[in-house]
The first five atom37 places (N, CA, C, CB, O) and aatype in JSON, in Angstrom:
{
  "aatype": [20, 20, 20, 20, 20, 20, 20, 20, 20, 20, 20, 20, 20, 20, 20, 20, 20, 20, 20, 20, 20, 20, 20, 20, 20, 20, 20, 20, 20, 20, 20, 20, 20, 20, 20, 20, 20, 20, 20, 20, 20, 20, 20, 20, 20, 20, 20, 20, 20, 20, 20, 20, 20, 20, 20, 20, 20, 20, 20, 20, 20, 20, 20, 20, 20, 20, 20, 20, 20, 20, 20, 20, 20, 20, 20, 20, 20, 20, 20, 20, 20, 20, 20, 20, 20, 20, 20, 20, 20, 20, 20, 20, 20, 20, 20, 20, 20, 20, 20, 20, 20, 20, 20, 20, 20, 20, 20, 20, 20, 20, 20, 20, 20, 20, 20, 20, 20, 20, 20, 20, 20, 20, 20, 20, 20, 20, 20, 20, 20, 20, 20, 20, 20, 20, 20, 20, 20, 20],
  "atom_mask": [
    [1, 1, 1, 1, 1],
    [1, 1, 1, 1, 1],
    [1, 1, 1, 1, 1],
    [1, 1, 1, 1, 1],
    [1, 1, 1, 1, 1],
    [1, 1, 1, 1, 1],
    [1, 1, 1, 1, 1],
    [1, 1, 1, 1, 1],
    [1, 1, 1, 1, 1],
    [1, 1, 1, 1, 1],
    [1, 1, 1, 1, 1],
    [1, 1, 1, 1, 1],
    [1, 1, 1, 1, 1],
    [1, 1, 1, 1, 1],
    [1, 1, 1, 1, 1],
    [1, 1, 1, 1, 1],
    [1, 1, 1, 1, 1],
    [1, 1, 1, 1, 1],
    [1, 1, 1, 1, 1],
    [1, 1, 1, 1, 1],
    [1, 1, 1, 1, 1],
    [1, 1, 1, 1, 1],
    [1, 1, 1, 1, 1],
    [1, 1, 1, 1, 1],
    [1, 1, 1, 1, 1],
    [1, 1, 1, 1, 1],
    [1, 1, 1, 1, 1],
    [1, 1, 1, 1, 1],
    [1, 1, 1, 1, 1],
    [1, 1, 1, 1, 1],
    [1, 1, 1, 1, 1],
    [1, 1, 1, 1, 1],
    [1, 1, 1, 1, 1],
    [1, 1, 1, 1, 1],
    [1, 1, 1, 1, 1],
    [1, 1, 1, 1, 1],
    [1, 1, 1, 1, 1],
    [1, 1, 1, 1, 1],
    [1, 1, 1, 1, 1],
    [1, 1, 1, 1, 1],
    [1, 1, 1, 1, 1],
    [1, 1, 1, 1, 1],
    [1, 1, 1, 1, 1],
    [1, 1, 1, 1, 1],
    [1, 1, 1, 1, 1],
    [1, 1, 1, 1, 1],
    [1, 1, 1, 1, 1],
    [1, 1, 1, 1, 1],
    [1, 1, 1, 1, 1],
    [1, 1, 1, 1, 1],
    [1, 1, 1, 1, 1],
    [1, 1, 1, 1, 1],
    [1, 1, 1, 1, 1],
    [1, 1, 1, 1, 1],
    [1, 1, 1, 1, 1],
    [1, 1, 1, 1, 1],
    [1, 1, 1, 1, 1],
    [1, 1, 1, 1, 1],
    [1, 1, 1, 1, 1],
    [1, 1, 1, 1, 1],
    [1, 1, 1, 1, 1],
    [1, 1, 1, 1, 1],
    [1, 1, 1, 1, 1],
    [1, 1, 1, 1, 1],
    [1, 1, 1, 1, 1],
    [1, 1, 1, 1, 1],
    [1, 1, 1, 1, 1],
    [1, 1, 1, 1, 1],
    [1, 1, 1, 1, 1],
    [1, 1, 1, 1, 1],
    [1, 1, 1, 1, 1],
    [1, 1, 1, 1, 1],
    [1, 1, 1, 1, 1],
    [1, 1, 1, 1, 1],
    [1, 1, 1, 1, 1],
    [1, 1, 1, 1, 1],
    [1, 1, 1, 1, 1],
    [1, 1, 1, 1, 1],
    [1, 1, 1, 1, 1],
    [1, 1, 1, 1, 1],
    [1, 1, 1, 1, 1],
    [1, 1, 1, 1, 1],
    [1, 1, 1, 1, 1],
    [1, 1, 1, 1, 1],
    [1, 1, 1, 1, 1],
    [1, 1, 1, 1, 1],
    [1, 1, 1, 1, 1],
    [1, 1, 1, 1, 1],
    [1, 1, 1, 1, 1],
    [1, 1, 1, 1, 1],
    [1, 1, 1, 1, 1],
    [1, 1, 1, 1, 1],
    [1, 1, 1, 1, 1],
    [1, 1, 1, 1, 1],
    [1, 1, 1, 1, 1],
    [1, 1, 1, 1, 1],
    [1, 1, 1, 1, 1],
    [1, 1, 1, 1, 1],
    [1, 1, 1, 1, 1],
    [1, 1, 1, 1, 1],
    [1, 1, 1, 1, 1],
    [1, 1, 1, 1, 1],
    [1, 1, 1, 1, 1],
    [1, 1, 1, 1, 1],
    [1, 1, 1, 1, 1],
    [1, 1, 1, 1, 1],
    [1, 1, 1, 1, 1],
    [1, 1, 1, 1, 1],
    [1, 1, 1, 1, 1],
    [1, 1, 1, 1, 1],
    [1, 1, 1, 1, 1],
    [1, 1, 1, 1, 1],
    [1, 1, 1, 1, 1],
    [1, 1, 1, 1, 1],
    [1, 1, 1, 1, 1],
    [1, 1, 1, 1, 1],
    [1, 1, 1, 1, 1],
    [1, 1, 1, 1, 1],
    [1, 1, 1, 1, 1],
    [1, 1, 1, 1, 1],
    [1, 1, 1, 1, 1],
    [1, 1, 1, 1, 1],
    [1, 1, 1, 1, 1],
    [1, 1, 1, 1, 1],
    [1, 1, 1, 1, 1],
    [1, 1, 1, 1, 1],
    [1, 1, 1, 1, 1],
    [1, 1, 1, 1, 1],
    [1, 1, 1, 1, 1],
    [1, 1, 1, 1, 1],
    [1, 1, 1, 1, 1],
    [1, 1, 1, 1, 1],
    [1, 1, 1, 1, 1],
    [1, 1, 1, 1, 1],
    [1, 1, 1, 1, 1],
    [1, 1, 1, 1, 1],
    [1, 1, 1, 1, 1],
    [1, 1, 1, 1, 1]
  ],
  "atom_positions": [
    [[-11.23, -9.48, 6.56], [-11.93, -8.49, 5.78], [-11.88, -8.91, 4.32], [-11.31, -7.08, 5.98], [-10.83, -9.28, 3.81]],
    [[-13.01, -8.86, 3.64], [-13.1, -9.24, 2.24], [-12.42, -8.22, 1.35], [-14.55, -9.42, 1.83], [-12.43, -7.02, 1.63]],
    [[-11.82, -8.7, 0.27], [-11.13, -7.83, -0.68], [-12.04, -6.71, -1.19], [-10.62, -8.64, -1.86], [-11.6, -5.57, -1.32]],
    [[-13.3, -7.03, -1.46], [-14.23, -6.05, -1.97], [-14.63, -4.99, -0.96], [-15.44, -6.73, -2.47], [-15.26, -3.99, -1.34]],
    [[-14.29, -5.17, 0.31], [-14.64, -4.2, 1.36], [-13.48, -3.25, 1.66], [-15.04, -4.93, 2.63], [-13.63, -2.34, 2.47]],
    [[-12.34, -3.45, 1.01], [-11.17, -2.59, 1.22], [-11.14, -1.53, 0.13], [-9.85, -3.42, 1.23], [-11.14, -1.85, -1.05]],
    [[-11.13, -0.27, 0.55], [-11.04, 0.83, -0.39], [-9.61, 1.32, -0.49], [-11.97, 1.98, 0.03], [-8.94, 1.52, 0.53]],
    [[-9.13, 1.5, -1.7], [-7.74, 1.92, -1.9], [-7.71, 3.27, -2.59], [-6.95, 0.87, -2.72], [-8.36, 3.47, -3.62]],
    [[-6.95, 4.2, -2.01], [-6.77, 5.54, -2.57], [-5.41, 5.57, -3.25], [-6.89, 6.65, -1.45], [-4.39, 5.27, -2.62]],
    [[-5.39, 5.93, -4.52], [-4.13, 6.05, -5.25], [-3.95, 7.49, -5.71], [-4.1, 5.09, -6.47], [-4.9, 8.29, -5.69]],
    [[-2.75, 7.82, -6.12], [-2.49, 9.14, -6.67], [-2.77, 9.18, -8.16], [-1.06, 9.56, -6.39], [-3.32, 10.15, -8.68]],
    [[-2.39, 8.13, -8.85], [-2.46, 8.1, -10.31], [-3.58, 7.19, -10.8], [-1.13, 7.65, -10.9], [-3.89, 6.17, -10.17]],
    [[-4.18, 7.55, -11.92], [-5.24, 6.71, -12.49], [-4.69, 5.37, -12.97], [-5.94, 7.44, -13.65], [-5.41, 4.37, -12.96]],
    [[-3.43, 5.33, -13.39], [-2.82, 4.05, -13.82], [-2.74, 3.09, -12.64], [-1.41, 4.29, -14.43], [-2.99, 1.89, -12.8]],
    [[-2.39, 3.61, -11.45], [-2.35, 2.76, -10.25], [-3.75, 2.25, -9.93], [-1.76, 3.55, -9.05], [-3.93, 1.09, -9.57]],
    [[-4.73, 3.15, -10.05], [-6.12, 2.77, -9.75], [-6.59, 1.68, -10.71], [-7.04, 4.0, -9.85], [-7.25, 0.73, -10.28]],
    [[-6.27, 1.79, -11.98], [-6.69, 0.81, -12.98], [-6.1, -0.56, -12.64], [-6.25, 1.25, -14.41], [-6.81, -1.57, -12.7]],
    [[-4.82, -0.62, -12.28], [-4.16, -1.88, -11.96], [-4.82, -2.55, -10.75], [-2.66, -1.65, -11.68], [-5.05, -3.76, -10.76]],
    [[-5.13, -1.77, -9.72], [-5.75, -2.33, -8.52], [-7.22, -2.7, -8.76], [-5.65, -1.33, -7.37], [-7.7, -3.69, -8.21]],
    [[-7.91, -1.92, -9.56], [-9.31, -2.22, -9.88], [-9.39, -3.57, -10.59], [-9.94, -1.1, -10.75], [-10.3, -4.36, -10.33]],
    [[-8.45, -3.83, -11.49], [-8.42, -5.11, -12.2], [-8.18, -6.27, -11.25], [-7.34, -5.1, -13.27], [-8.56, -7.41, -11.55]],
    [[-7.54, -6.0, -10.1], [-7.29, -7.04, -9.09], [-8.49, -7.24, -8.17], [-6.05, -6.68, -8.26], [-8.45, -8.08, -7.27]],
    [[-9.57, -6.47, -8.39], [-10.8, -6.68, -7.63], [-11.02, -5.77, -6.45], [-10.83, -8.04, -7.17], [-11.89, -6.05, -5.62]],
    [[-10.27, -4.68, -6.35], [-10.43, -3.76, -5.22], [-11.32, -2.57, -5.58], [-9.07, -3.27, -4.76], [-11.46, -2.23, -6.75]],
    [[-11.9, -1.96, -4.56], [-12.59, -0.68, -4.72], [-11.5, 0.38, -4.72], [-13.68, -0.42, -3.57], [-10.71, 0.44, -3.78]],
    [[-11.44, 1.21, -5.73], [-10.33, 2.16, -5.87], [-10.84, 3.53, -6.3], [-9.3, 1.64, -6.89], [-11.78, 3.64, -7.08]],
    [[-10.2, 4.57, -5.76], [-10.42, 5.94, -6.2], [-9.05, 6.59, -6.35], [-11.34, 6.73, -5.2], [-8.2, 6.46, -5.47]],
    [[-8.84, 7.3, -7.45], [-7.6, 8.05, -7.64], [-7.79, 9.44, -7.05], [-7.2, 8.14, -9.17], [-8.76, 10.13, -7.36]],
    [[-6.85, 9.84, -6.18], [-6.94, 11.14, -5.52], [-6.1, 12.22, -6.16], [-6.56, 11.0, -4.11], [-6.12, 13.36, -5.7]],
    [[-5.36, 11.89, -7.2], [-4.57, 12.89, -7.89], [-3.28, 13.29, -7.2], [-5.37, 14.08, -8.09], [-2.62, 14.23, -7.63]],
    [[-2.92, 12.6, -6.13], [-1.65, 12.88, -5.46], [-1.65, 14.12, -4.58], [-0.59, 13.03, -6.47], [-0.58, 14.63, -4.24]],
    [[-2.83, 14.6, -4.18], [-2.9, 15.76, -3.3], [-3.68, 15.39, -2.04], [-3.55, 16.98, -4.02], [-4.52, 14.48, -2.09]],
    [[-3.43, 16.07, -0.92], [-4.21, 15.76, 0.29], [-5.71, 15.96, 0.1], [-3.73, 16.64, 1.44], [-6.5, 15.14, 0.58]],
    [[-6.13, 17.01, -0.58], [-7.56, 17.24, -0.81], [-8.15, 16.14, -1.7], [-7.78, 18.62, -1.46], [-9.25, 15.66, -1.45]],
    [[-7.41, 15.76, -2.73], [-7.88, 14.69, -3.61], [-7.99, 13.37, -2.86], [-6.94, 14.53, -4.79], [-8.93, 12.6, -3.09]],
    [[-7.03, 13.11, -1.96], [-7.08, 11.88, -1.16], [-8.28, 11.89, -0.22], [-5.78, 11.71, -0.37], [-8.92, 10.86, -0.01]],
    [[-8.57, 13.05, 0.36], [-9.72, 13.16, 1.25], [-11.02, 12.9, 0.49], [-9.77, 14.55, 1.91], [-11.89, 12.19, 0.98]],
    [[-11.14, 13.47, -0.69], [-12.34, 13.26, -1.5], [-12.47, 11.79, -1.93], [-12.31, 14.17, -2.75], [-13.56, 11.23, -1.93]],
    [[-11.34, 11.19, -2.29], [-11.35, 9.78, -2.68], [-11.77, 8.9, -1.51], [-9.95, 9.35, -3.2], [-12.55, 7.96, -1.68]],
    [[-11.25, 9.2, -0.3], [-11.61, 8.44, 0.89], [-13.1, 8.55, 1.18], [-10.81, 8.91, 2.1], [-13.75, 7.55, 1.5]],
    [[-13.64, 9.74, 1.08], [-15.08, 9.94, 1.32], [-15.91, 9.16, 0.3], [-15.43, 11.43, 1.26], [-16.93, 8.56, 0.65]],
    [[-15.49, 9.17, -0.96], [-16.22, 8.43, -1.99], [-16.18, 6.93, -1.71], [-15.62, 8.72, -3.38], [-17.19, 6.25, -1.89]],
    [[-15.04, 6.42, -1.28], [-14.93, 4.99, -0.99], [-15.82, 4.59, 0.19], [-13.47, 4.61, -0.7], [-16.45, 3.54, 0.16]],
    [[-15.87, 5.43, 1.21], [-16.73, 5.14, 2.36], [-18.19, 5.13, 1.92], [-16.51, 6.18, 3.49], [-18.96, 4.27, 2.34]],
    [[-18.58, 6.08, 1.06], [-19.95, 6.1, 0.54], [-20.26, 4.83, -0.26], [-20.18, 7.34, -0.34], [-21.4, 4.37, -0.28]],
    [[-19.23, 4.27, -0.93], [-19.42, 3.05, -1.73], [-19.44, 1.79, -0.86], [-18.31, 2.93, -2.76], [-19.71, 0.7, -1.36]],
    [[-19.15, 1.93, 0.45], [-19.22, 0.79, 1.36], [-17.88, 0.24, 1.84], [-19.95, -0.28, 0.71], [-17.84, -0.84, 2.42]],
    [[-16.81, 0.96, 1.6], [-15.5, 0.48, 2.08], [-15.49, 0.42, 3.6], [-14.36, 1.4, 1.56], [-15.96, 1.34, 4.27]],
    [[-14.94, -0.67, 4.14], [-14.83, -0.83, 5.59], [-13.41, -0.6, 6.08], [-15.3, -2.21, 5.99], [-13.19, -0.5, 7.28]],
    [[-12.47, -0.52, 5.17], [-11.08, -0.22, 5.49], [-10.49, 0.58, 4.35], [-10.27, -1.52, 5.75], [-10.86, 0.38, 3.2]],
    [[-9.57, 1.48, 4.66], [-8.96, 2.32, 3.63], [-7.45, 2.16, 3.62], [-9.32, 3.8, 3.85], [-6.82, 2.04, 4.67]],
    [[-6.89, 2.14, 2.42], [-5.44, 2.06, 2.23], [-5.05, 3.19, 1.29], [-5.0, 0.65, 1.66], [-5.68, 3.39, 0.25]],
    [[-4.0, 3.92, 1.65], [-3.42, 4.89, 0.72], [-2.26, 4.19, 0.04], [-2.96, 6.22, 1.46], [-1.29, 3.81, 0.7]],
    [[-2.36, 4.0, -1.27], [-1.38, 3.21, -2.01], [-0.88, 4.03, -3.17], [-1.99, 1.88, -2.5], [-1.67, 4.63, -3.9]],
    [[0.43, 4.07, -3.35], [0.95, 4.79, -4.5], [2.36, 4.38, -4.84], [0.89, 6.26, -4.25], [3.18, 4.12, -3.96]],
    [[2.62, 4.33, -6.12], [3.97, 4.02, -6.6], [4.75, 5.3, -6.86], [3.9, 3.17, -7.87], [5.96, 5.25, -7.04]],
    [[4.06, 6.43, -6.88], [4.7, 7.67, -7.3], [5.15, 8.57, -6.15], [3.76, 8.43, -8.16], [5.94, 9.48, -6.4]],
    [[4.72, 8.37, -4.95], [5.16, 9.23, -3.86], [4.15, 9.27, -2.73], [5.4, 10.62, -4.36], [3.15, 8.56, -2.76]],
    [[4.44, 10.1, -1.73], [3.58, 10.21, -0.56], [2.75, 11.48, -0.59], [4.41, 10.18, 0.7], [3.03, 12.41, -1.35]],
    [[1.72, 11.5, 0.25], [0.86, 12.68, 0.34], [1.38, 13.69, 1.35], [-0.56, 12.25, 0.71], [0.97, 14.85, 1.32]],
    [[2.26, 13.28, 2.23], [2.79, 14.17, 3.25], [4.04, 14.86, 2.71], [3.1, 13.41, 4.55], [4.96, 14.19, 2.25]],
    [[4.08, 16.19, 2.75], [5.29, 16.87, 2.3], [6.51, 16.37, 3.08], [5.14, 18.41, 2.47], [6.46, 16.21, 4.3]],
    [[7.59, 16.12, 2.37], [8.8, 15.63, 3.01], [8.9, 14.11, 3.08], [8.89, 16.17, 4.38], [9.96, 13.58, 3.38]],
    [[7.8, 13.41, 2.79], [7.82, 11.94, 2.78], [8.33, 11.51, 1.42], [6.39, 11.34, 3.07], [7.73, 11.81, 0.39]],
    [[9.44, 10.81, 1.42], [10.07, 10.48, 0.14], [9.35, 9.34, -0.56], [11.54, 10.1, 0.36], [8.78, 8.46, 0.09]],
    [[9.37, 9.35, -1.91], [8.78, 8.25, -2.66], [9.43, 6.92, -2.24], [8.95, 8.48, -4.18], [10.63, 6.85, -2.03]],
    [[8.61, 5.9, -2.14], [9.09, 4.59, -1.73], [8.89, 4.32, -0.25], [10.54, 4.45, -2.07], [9.1, 3.2, 0.21]],
    [[8.49, 5.34, 0.51], [8.24, 5.14, 1.93], [7.02, 4.25, 2.12], [8.04, 6.49, 2.66], [6.02, 4.41, 1.42]],
    [[7.11, 3.33, 3.05], [6.01, 2.43, 3.36], [5.62, 2.66, 4.81], [6.38, 0.94, 3.1], [6.45, 2.5, 5.71]],
    [[4.39, 3.04, 5.03], [3.88, 3.29, 6.37], [2.72, 2.35, 6.65], [3.45, 4.76, 6.54], [1.74, 2.33, 5.91]],
    [[2.84, 1.57, 7.72], [1.74, 0.73, 8.17], [1.6, 0.99, 9.66], [2.01, -0.82, 7.86], [2.17, 0.28, 10.48]],
    [[0.82, 2.02, 10.02], [0.72, 2.4, 11.43], [-0.17, 1.45, 12.21], [0.19, 3.81, 11.55], [-1.12, 0.89, 11.66]],
    [[0.12, 1.26, 13.5], [-0.76, 0.44, 14.33], [-2.05, 1.18, 14.71], [-0.03, 0.0, 15.59], [-3.03, 0.55, 15.12]],
    [[-2.04, 2.51, 14.59], [-3.22, 3.31, 14.91], [-3.17, 4.61, 14.11], [-3.31, 3.6, 16.44], [-2.1, 5.07, 13.69]],
    [[-4.34, 5.2, 13.92], [-4.45, 6.49, 13.25], [-5.12, 7.44, 14.24], [-5.27, 6.39, 11.9], [-6.15, 7.12, 14.82]],
    [[-4.51, 8.61, 14.43], [-5.05, 9.59, 15.37], [-5.63, 10.75, 14.59], [-3.95, 10.08, 16.37], [-4.97, 11.34, 13.73]],
    [[-6.89, 11.08, 14.89], [-7.56, 12.21, 14.27], [-8.12, 13.07, 15.41], [-8.69, 11.75, 13.27], [-9.07, 12.67, 16.08]],
    [[-7.53, 14.23, 15.6], [-7.96, 15.08, 16.71], [-7.76, 14.37, 18.03], [-9.43, 15.49, 16.54], [-6.64, 14.02, 18.39]],
    [[-8.85, 14.14, 18.75], [-8.77, 13.45, 20.04], [-9.15, 11.98, 19.94], [-9.66, 14.14, 21.06], [-9.16, 11.28, 20.95]],
    [[-9.46, 11.51, 18.74], [-9.87, 10.11, 18.56], [-8.71, 9.28, 18.04], [-11.07, 10.01, 17.59], [-7.91, 9.75, 17.22]],
    [[-8.62, 8.06, 18.51], [-7.61, 7.1, 18.05], [-8.32, 5.9, 17.46], [-6.67, 6.68, 19.21], [-9.19, 5.3, 18.09]],
    [[-7.94, 5.55, 16.24], [-8.51, 4.4, 15.55], [-7.43, 3.31, 15.47], [-9.03, 4.79, 14.12], [-6.41, 3.5, 14.82]],
    [[-7.67, 2.2, 16.12], [-6.73, 1.09, 16.1], [-6.89, 0.36, 14.76], [-6.96, 0.11, 17.31], [-8.0, 0.08, 14.33]],
    [[-5.77, 0.07, 14.12], [-5.81, -0.62, 12.83], [-6.03, -2.11, 13.01], [-4.51, -0.37, 12.04], [-5.57, -2.7, 13.99]],
    [[-6.72, -2.71, 12.09], [-7.03, -4.13, 12.09], [-5.75, -4.93, 11.8], [-8.14, -4.46, 11.05], [-5.11, -4.71, 10.77]],
    [[-5.39, -5.86, 12.71], [-4.16, -6.63, 12.52], [-4.22, -7.47, 11.25], [-3.91, -7.54, 13.73], [-3.22, -7.6, 10.55]],
    [[-5.4, -8.04, 10.94], [-5.52, -8.84, 9.71], [-5.27, -7.97, 8.48], [-6.92, -9.49, 9.63], [-4.68, -8.43, 7.5]],
    [[-5.74, -6.72, 8.53], [-5.49, -5.8, 7.42], [-4.0, -5.49, 7.31], [-6.3, -4.5, 7.6], [-3.47, -5.4, 6.21]],
    [[-3.33, -5.33, 8.45], [-1.89, -5.06, 8.42], [-1.13, -6.25, 7.83], [-1.37, -4.75, 9.85], [-0.16, -6.07, 7.1]],
    [[-1.57, -7.47, 8.15], [-0.97, -8.67, 7.57], [-1.17, -8.67, 6.05], [-1.58, -9.95, 8.19], [-0.25, -8.99, 5.29]],
    [[-2.37, -8.31, 5.63], [-2.68, -8.25, 4.21], [-1.78, -7.23, 3.51], [-4.16, -7.9, 3.99], [-1.27, -7.48, 2.42]],
    [[-1.6, -6.07, 4.15], [-0.75, -5.02, 3.57], [0.69, -5.51, 3.41], [-0.78, -3.76, 4.44], [1.35, -5.21, 2.41]],
    [[1.18, -6.26, 4.4], [2.52, -6.82, 4.29], [2.63, -7.73, 3.08], [2.89, -7.6, 5.57], [3.63, -7.7, 2.36]],
    [[1.61, -8.54, 2.85], [1.59, -9.4, 1.67], [1.51, -8.59, 0.38], [0.42, -10.36, 1.73], [2.14, -8.95, -0.62]],
    [[0.75, -7.51, 0.41], [0.63, -6.65, -0.77], [1.98, -6.02, -1.12], [-0.41, -5.55, -0.53], [2.32, -5.9, -2.3]],
    [[2.73, -5.63, -0.11], [4.07, -5.06, -0.34], [4.96, -6.1, -1.01], [4.71, -4.58, 0.99], [5.71, -5.78, -1.94]],
    [[4.89, -7.34, -0.56], [5.71, -8.4, -1.15], [5.29, -8.64, -2.6], [5.59, -9.72, -0.32], [6.14, -8.79, -3.48]],
    [[3.98, -8.69, -2.86], [3.5, -8.89, -4.22], [3.97, -7.76, -5.13], [1.96, -8.98, -4.24], [4.44, -8.0, -6.24]],
    [[3.83, -6.52, -4.66], [4.28, -5.38, -5.46], [5.78, -5.46, -5.72], [3.94, -4.07, -4.75], [6.23, -5.2, -6.84]],
    [[6.56, -5.82, -4.71], [8.01, -5.9, -4.86], [8.39, -6.93, -5.92], [8.67, -6.24, -3.53], [9.27, -6.68, -6.75]],
    [[7.73, -8.08, -5.89], [8.01, -9.12, -6.89], [7.6, -8.64, -8.28], [7.26, -10.43, -6.53], [8.33, -8.85, -9.25]],
    [[6.44, -7.99, -8.38], [5.98, -7.47, -9.67], [6.96, -6.43, -10.21], [4.56, -6.85, -9.54], [7.37, -6.5, -11.37]],
    [[7.32, -5.47, -9.39], [8.22, -4.4, -9.84], [9.61, -4.95, -10.16], [8.32, -3.31, -8.76], [10.22, -4.57, -11.16]],
    [[10.11, -5.84, -9.32], [11.42, -6.44, -9.58], [11.44, -7.24, -10.86], [11.84, -7.33, -8.42], [12.4, -7.18, -11.63]],
    [[10.36, -7.99, -11.11], [10.26, -8.74, -12.36], [10.25, -7.82, -13.56], [9.02, -9.6, -12.37], [10.87, -8.09, -14.59]],
    [[9.52, -6.71, -13.42], [9.49, -5.71, -14.5], [10.89, -5.15, -14.75], [8.5, -4.58, -14.16], [11.28, -4.95, -15.9]],
    [[11.64, -4.88, -13.68], [13.01, -4.35, -13.83], [13.92, -5.35, -14.53], [13.59, -3.98, -12.45], [14.75, -4.97, -15.36]],
    [[13.76, -6.64, -14.2], [14.57, -7.67, -14.87], [14.21, -7.74, -16.35], [14.37, -9.05, -14.2], [15.1, -7.78, -17.2]],
    [[12.92, -7.75, -16.64], [12.48, -7.84, -18.04], [12.95, -6.63, -18.85], [10.96, -7.97, -18.11], [13.34, -6.76, -20.0]],
    [[12.9, -5.45, -18.22], [13.31, -4.23, -18.95], [14.82, -4.06, -18.99], [12.68, -3.0, -18.3], [15.32, -3.17, -19.67]],
    [[15.56, -4.9, -18.27], [17.01, -4.86, -18.31], [17.66, -3.87, -17.37], [17.44, -4.55, -19.67], [18.86, -3.62, -17.49]],
    [[16.9, -3.28, -16.43], [17.51, -2.33, -15.5], [18.15, -2.99, -14.29], [16.47, -1.35, -15.03], [18.87, -2.33, -13.53]],
    [[17.91, -4.28, -14.11], [18.59, -5.04, -13.05], [18.78, -6.47, -13.53], [17.77, -5.0, -11.71], [18.17, -6.9, -14.5]],
    [[19.62, -7.2, -12.83], [19.89, -8.59, -13.22], [19.01, -9.54, -12.41], [21.4, -8.93, -13.01], [18.55, -9.18, -11.33]],
    [[18.77, -10.73, -12.94], [18.0, -11.71, -12.16], [18.66, -12.03, -10.82], [17.82, -12.99, -12.97], [17.97, -12.22, -9.82]],
    [[19.97, -12.09, -10.8], [20.67, -12.38, -9.55], [20.46, -11.31, -8.49], [22.14, -12.53, -9.81], [20.24, -11.63, -7.32]],
    [[20.52, -10.05, -8.89], [20.29, -8.94, -7.95], [18.85, -8.96, -7.45], [20.6, -7.59, -8.61], [18.59, -8.71, -6.27]],
    [[17.92, -9.26, -8.34], [16.51, -9.31, -7.96], [16.27, -10.42, -6.93], [15.63, -9.54, -9.21], [15.62, -10.18, -5.91]],
    [[16.77, -11.63, -7.18], [16.55, -12.73, -6.25], [17.28, -12.51, -4.93], [16.99, -14.05, -6.88], [16.8, -12.94, -3.89]],
    [[18.43, -11.87, -4.96], [19.14, -11.54, -3.71], [18.3, -10.58, -2.88], [20.53, -10.92, -4.01], [18.19, -10.74, -1.66]],
    [[17.72, -9.58, -3.53], [16.87, -8.64, -2.82], [15.65, -9.33, -2.22], [16.43, -7.52, -3.75], [15.3, -9.07, -1.07]],
    [[15.0, -10.2, -2.99], [13.82, -10.93, -2.49], [14.2, -11.78, -1.28], [13.21, -11.82, -3.62], [13.46, -11.83, -0.3]],
    [[15.34, -12.46, -1.35], [15.78, -13.28, -0.22], [15.98, -12.42, 1.03], [17.08, -14.02, -0.57], [15.57, -12.82, 2.12]],
    [[16.61, -11.27, 0.87], [16.82, -10.37, 2.01], [15.49, -9.86, 2.56], [17.71, -9.19, 1.61], [15.31, -9.77, 3.77]],
    [[14.57, -9.53, 1.68], [13.25, -9.05, 2.09], [12.52, -10.12, 2.89], [12.42, -8.64, 0.86], [11.95, -9.83, 3.94]],
    [[12.53, -11.34, 2.41], [11.84, -12.43, 3.12], [12.49, -12.74, 4.46], [11.83, -13.69, 2.25], [11.8, -13.11, 5.41]],
    [[13.81, -12.58, 4.55], [14.5, -12.8, 5.83], [14.12, -11.72, 6.85], [16.03, -12.81, 5.62], [14.15, -11.98, 8.05]],
    [[13.78, -10.54, 6.39], [13.39, -9.45, 7.29], [11.93, -9.52, 7.72], [13.64, -8.13, 6.63], [11.56, -8.92, 8.73]],
    [[11.11, -10.24, 6.98], [9.66, -10.22, 7.22], [9.28, -10.65, 8.64], [8.97, -11.12, 6.21], [8.57, -9.92, 9.33]],
    [[9.72, -11.8, 9.08], [9.34, -12.3, 10.41], [9.84, -11.4, 11.55], [9.88, -13.72, 10.61], [9.06, -11.08, 12.44]],
    [[11.13, -10.98, 11.55], [11.56, -10.09, 12.63], [10.76, -8.78, 12.69], [13.03, -9.77, 12.47], [10.41, -8.32, 13.78]],
    [[10.47, -8.2, 11.54], [9.69, -6.95, 11.52], [8.27, -7.23, 12.01], [9.66, -6.34, 10.09], [7.7, -6.41, 12.73]],
    [[7.71, -8.35, 11.64], [6.37, -8.72, 12.08], [6.33, -8.88, 13.6], [5.92, -10.02, 11.39], [5.37, -8.46, 14.24]],
    [[7.39, -9.49, 14.19], [7.45, -9.66, 15.63], [7.57, -8.31, 16.34], [8.63, -10.55, 16.01], [6.96, -8.11, 17.39]],
    [[8.34, -7.39, 15.78], [8.48, -6.06, 16.38], [7.14, -5.36, 16.37], [9.55, -5.22, 15.63], [6.78, -4.69, 17.34]],
    [[6.41, -5.5, 15.29], [5.11, -4.85, 15.16], [4.1, -5.35, 16.19], [4.56, -5.06, 13.77], [3.24, -4.59, 16.62]],
    [[4.2, -6.62, 16.58], [3.26, -7.19, 17.52], [3.52, -6.74, 18.96], [3.31, -8.7, 17.44], [2.63, -6.83, 19.81]],
    [[4.73, -6.25, 19.24], [5.04, -5.85, 20.62], [4.6, -4.45, 20.92], [6.52, -5.96, 20.88], [4.8, -3.97, 22.04]]
  ]
}
């Protein structure tokens, strides 16, 4: 799937601006379920063939803690089941790694963490990637 065909829904306009600069179709939903629904509809009207809910500030589901990462194999709406594109799921995994490196680098630069702690975390994350990917395929 081409980058320009993926629509991304964010909660904050700052998140939308960052992703738009990276070449994605983006709509900010304001961090509410209704706003996310409106953003999704707008992206589909603009030609998005896949949708991602992306946010650094929290989740849209009450009780879902900030920092939660959900990459479901399918989405169920009423009686319909939509199977997610495996290539898109692979892309999302890469996006998580890119974000983690960006955020970790920002933390090192701002002095909230050390370079050693950051690289240790990245090493652990990369060691987990293949096993988690294998679990997802089963």
